[in-house]
N, C-alpha and C positions, 0 to 999 in steps of 0.2 A: 575542607579547612577554611575558616573565615579569618580575615585579617583582624587583629585586635582593634576595637573601636576607638581606642585612645591613640592610635598611630595613624596619622593622615596619609593619604596617598601622596600629597605634596612633599611631606617630610621624607617619605621613602624615595621619591624621585631625586631629592637633593642629595641623599646618601648615594644613590646610584650614579649621579653625575659627578660626584667628587672624584671618581676615578678618571674622568675624561678631561677635566679642566687643568690638571697638573701637566707640567712639561713632560714630554715623552722622549726617551732615549736621546742620544745613543748610549749613554752610560759611561761615565769616566772610569778609567782604570785607576785603582788605588785612590779613590776620591778622598779618603780620610788620612792619607799619607802614612798608613800603618804597615805597608808591605816591606819597609826597610827597618833594619835593627838599629835604633838610635840609643839603645840602653847604655852604650859605652861613651856616648858623646855625639855631637852633631855630625850628620853625614850629608853630603851634597844630594840635592833632590834628584830622584830618578824613579825607577819602577813605574813607568807610564808617564811621568812628568819630565819636562825638559827644564832643568834648573839653569839659571844664568846669573852671572855675577855672584852676589852673596845670597843665594837661595838654598837654605838647608832644612833638613828634617831634624826635629829636635824633640826631646822630652823634658826640656828645661822649664816648661810652664804647664799648669793644669790644662789638659786637652779638652776640647768640646766633646769628642768621643775618643777615649784612650786607645793607645798610649801616645801617639805622635801628633805633632803639628808641623806646619811649614813656618819657618822663621825667615824673614827677609829684612835686610838692612843695607845701608850704603846706597850707591857704590862708591862714595867718596869723591864725587864730582857733581857739579851743578846740573840739574835737569836729567840726571841719569836714573836708571831704575834697576832694581834687583827683584828676583822672585822666581816663578815657575810658570810654565804654560803647558797646555795639552790640547790636542785637537787635530786640525786638518780633517775633520769629519765632513762627509758630503753634505752639502746644503744647496738650496735653490733659491733664485730670486722670489721675493714675496713671502717667504716663510718667516714666521715670528719665532725668535729664539730667546732663551733666558739663560744667563750665566749668573751663578751665585756662589757665595762662600760665607762661612762664619769667620769673623775677625775679632782680634783681641789685642789691646794694648796692655802690657803687663808691667806692674810696678818694679819687677826685677830688672827691666831694661826698657823704660818708657820711651816711646817714639818722640823725637824732637818736635815741639809744636810748630816749627817752621816747615816740616815735611808733611807728606800725606801718603796714603795708600789707596789702592783702588782695585776693584774687580772689573776686568775689561772683557767685553764681548767683541771679538774681532772676526769680521767676515773677510773671506779670502777670494781672490787675491787682494792684498792690501796695497794700495798705491798712494803715491804722493804724501807719504808720512801720515796717513790717515790715523788719527788717535784711537779709532774704534768707538764702540758704544760704551760709555763709562757709567759705573755705579756712582751714587753720591760719594763725595770725597770722604775718606776715612781719616779723621784727624783727632787730635786730643780734644777738640771742641765738639765732635759729633759722636765719639765713642768713649763712654765712661771707663775709667781705669779698672782693670781686672774683671771685665765683663765681656762675655761672648755676645756678639750681635750679628745678625745676618744682613749682608749687603748684596744687591742684585743689579744687573744690567739687562735691560729688555730692549730688543731692537728688531727691525724688519730688514731682511736681507735685500740689499740693493741689486739693481740690474747687473748681470755679469758674475754674480756670486757662484762659486763652485764649492766652497768649504767654509768651516766655522771653527773657532778656537776660543778657549778661555785662558786668560792671563791673570795672575795674581801678583800685584806689584807693590813694592815700596818705592816711592819716588822722592829723591833728594832734591829739594828746590834751591838749596844754597850750598856752596862749597864749604861753608863753615858749619853747616848743620849736619854733622856726620854721625852723631850718636843716636842710639835708640833703634828698636826693632818693631815690626808688625808681625803678628802671628795669624795664620789662616788654618782652617780645618773644614772638613766635610763640604767640599766643593761639589757643584752640580752644573751640568750643561744639558739643555734639552730644548726640543722644539715645542712651542705652544700650539695646541690645536687651533685651526682657523675657525672663525665664527660659524661657518656652515657646518662644520663637524659637530660643534656644540649644539646647534639647532637640531641636527639629526639625532643627537644623543637625547635631547629633550623629548622629541616625539617618540623615539624608540623606548625611552623610559616610561612614558605615559602608556604606550601600547602594551608593554610587557606587564605593567601593574594592572592595567585594565583587563587584560586577558586572564591574569591570575585570579582577579576578583570574580570574573564571570564563572570561571571553572569551580570556584569555591562555593558558589551559590547553588 
């Protein structure tokens, strides 16, 4: 069998490598918040997630992937946060990790412009009130109303790291800015392959396709 002349080896290698450059495992439990029944109203976040303060699973807005989303608001005091976290997965110093989630500000309960939300990548143990690795701020200025948009936090595990966690937060920056919610869906947490692994994948891809071409001739 001969490879079609209109498909280059380079293109085939790009397709091959696409499987390697994405973040790998560990795989979140209930990443889309759909394991709980919220058809009768909001329920406190659980089923793999640790909800805190005002972090609820809801069906009150159109989900990124149906039926549920995470809703976070409050917690009705300045510089406090509400939301949900998952993790304590094993991690080692020098590893590159990525945490991400889709976020939405909905017109039914728009987030107060004075507040913000964030996806946080936290390496453990966390000491001295370390804020973690933060995604770009999610605010009414960065996220259009009624639109799902993906936000990510990418970081390198520092010396002493033994674990990793993802946190999805609504942060209230002023005691008077108590209204409004942020919605999250389809979260992910994974380790990004190191550059050496990508290089090996490149040469492996070239070798595989070269061997296949020789056998076809």
